[in-house]
N, C-alpha and C positions, 0 to 999 in steps of 0.2 A: 504493499500500499504505500508507503514512505516513495518508492521511486515514482509513483504517480503524483506525487505534490508538485505545484504548479510555481510555488516559492518556497525557498529557503526560509526555515523556521531556526529561532534561537535554541541553542542546545545547554545555555549556561554561560555564553560567554559575555553576555551583557552583563551578568552579575560580577564576572571575573573582573572586566574594565573599571565596575563600579571602585570594585575593593582595590583593584591595584592602584589605584590614582590617589588613595586619601591616605596620608600620613597616620601610621598606626600611633593610638593612643598608648601613653606607657604607663601601666599600672601596676610596676613591679613593685614599687615603694608604698604601694595603698595595701594595708592590713587589713580593712573591712570587710566583715563580712555580706554576702550578698544573696538573695533568693533568684534561683535560677529560672528565669521564666521564658518558654518558646515562643518564638517571635515570626512573622510571616508578613512580608510584604510583597505587594504585587504591582503597584505602580510605580513609573520612572521619580514620580517626586517623593514617595513614600520611602523607596529605595536610599536615595541619595540623601537625602534628610536624614533616615537613621544614621547611614555610615557618618556623614559629614559633621552630624551636631548630637548624636546621644552621647556618646564618649566626654564629649568636650564639654557637655553639659554634667556630667557624673563627676568628672573631675575637681570642677569649679565648685559645684556643691558641696562636694567632699571636704573641699579646702575651707569653704565659709564656715560649715558646719561642726567639725571637727578640730581643723590646724586652727584657724583663726580664733576659733572659741578658747583655747586655752592660752591666748596671750590678751585678747580686746575683752571690752565690756561685754557680758553675756546677752546683756539687755539690747544693746546695738545689734547684735549677732541675731538676735532676733527678731527686729526690724527690718533686717536684710532678707532673713527665712521668709518672713511674711508678706514682703513684696513680693517676691519669687513666686510663691502659690497664688497672691491673688493677680499675676498676671498669667499664671499656668490656668487659673480657674477662667479666666477672662477668655483666653484663646479656646481652652474646651467649650463654653459655651457657644462661642460665637462658630464653632465647627458643629455643635449639635445642630444650632439653629439652620446652617447652611444643608445638613443633610436632611434635616426634616422636612425643609423646603422644598430640595430636590425630590423627596420622596412623594410631597404632595401633587408636586408638577408630573410626574410619573402617573400618579392616580388620575389626575385630572384629565390629561391629554392618552389614557389607555395604553400607558406603556408598561409591559410586562416583565422584561429583563433588561439587565443593564450591559453595557459593552463589558468584555473580557479582555485580558492581554493573553497576547501570544508568547511574551517571553515566560522564561522559567521563574517560579517567585524566589524572591531572597526570605529563605529561611532560616532561622540560627536560634540558638539559645544564647540570652543575654544573662549578667547579671546584674541583678539591681541592687543599688546599695543604700538606697533612700526614699522617701516617700517623694522626694520631689522627682527622682528618676523616675520612680514608678507613672507619677502624674504624666512626666513629659513623655513616655513610652505610649501612655493611652494616648496623650494628644495625637504623636507621629501616627498611630493607627487609625486614627479618627480620621486625621489628613487623607491616608491612604484610601479609606473607605468612600471619601467622598469623591475623589479624583475620576473613576468610572462613571460616577453619577452624572458629574457635569459634562464628560464627553458625551456621555448616551444623551444627553439634551439637546447638546451641538448637534449630533448626527441627527436627531428628530427635528432639528429647526425651531424645536419649541424655546431656545433661548440664542442669540445669536454668537458667533465665534467670540468679537471682541467683547462681549457680555462676559463670557467665559475665562477668556483671557485676563480680565482685570480682577473678577473674583478668584481665579486661581492666584494670581500675582500676591492679592492682597492677604489671603489667608497663610500663604507661604511667608510672607514678611511679617507677620505677626509668629507664626511659628518660631522664625528666624530671631527674631527680636527677644524671646524668651532666652535661648541660648547664650544671646551675644550679652544680654542684660547680668545673666548669672556670671559671664567671663568678667563683663566689667566690675560688678562687685568685687569679685575675687582679686582683681589686679587692684582695686582701691585700697581693700584689706591688707592686701601683700605688703602695697608702699606704707602704711601705717604699722606694720609689723618692722617692718625696716627701720624707720625711723627710732623702734622702740630700743634699737640695739646698742644706742649711745646714751641711752637713760638709764636712771636707776633700776637696776634688777629687782624685778617682781611689781613693778608698775602697769598699771592697764591707762591706755590712752583712750578717752572715751570720743567717739565718733559724734560732732554736731550732728543734732538732730536734722537742720536743714540740707546735711550733706547727702543724708542717706537717700533722699528724693533723687537728687541728681547723679547720684555715682554712676547710675546705668549709663549714662549717656557723657563720661568724662574720660573714656580712652577707645581708642578703636579696635577693637578684637581682629584678632587675622583668621584663625582657625574657624569660627564659627558663622564667617561671611566670604567663605570662598567660592561659594557657588551664586553669588551675584548676578554675575551674568546670566543664570539662566532664567530670570525674569526679564522678558521683553517689556513688559508695561510695568515694570516697579514703580516709575516716575508716577504714573497716572494711577496707581493702586494707595500709594504712600498716601494721598488726599482724599480716598475715597472711603468713606465711613462703611462699615459692613451692614449698620442697620437700612443703608439707602442703596443696596445693591441690587444687580437687578434679578439675580435669584431670589432675594427676599419679597421682593416687590411683585414679581409675576406669578407667585402662588394666588393672589388673589383675579389674575386674569381668567376670563372666559375662554374656552377651547377654540373659539370663533378666533381668536389673536392669536393663534400660534404663530402664526406664518410673520407677525409684524415683529420686526426688528425693534430691540429694547432702545430707548432713548438713552 
């Protein structure tokens, strides 16, 4: 049967290329226990964001919660952790809304099946070291779940290609910003720990309250932003509020309007 195929299909080469291009995170000095969780990604976005961002976030949140807490004020570390959790919750809620909106459009327009990928899924067992890591893994899974739904709506011309691109880019940016924020927090805390080296042993430096909220933007992370070139419409998506996106508003459209291009 395979000899009669008119196209060549992926046999795992895509996953190999994705994994080969990424710098391997160094966990050799991490002594934390982890819960082993089976993970499976099928979309290009889910695969690449998992490989590029998950380990980076895990290392940075471990530094924040474990290493930085040994030398800096515990209350300030708790504020940073709460900020990261709030970011994760916000992205998770936005993805849930996007998935619900896409599924509602499936029902309204009589779509009974979603597009599937012909590439081999990326299936791997990962060690999750913290609640932040677990939450971020869930976010990545929902991003992976949403991608084929959006493509299905584009194929059936329920939503325009431009609207799907903007929605996709906006959600990817939100996911990436979580990892970027954790890296920036870790870098800021690391600088403050280094500043303590010349001070009295055992003293703890308090982070000014106003800088906790600002710290997520005070440095330019490298590892977590390696994929910015993937978002063709990243500039447009940056200024697009999710709640006013085409996917969210199209749920209320009548089936007769399916061919109309979103504004």
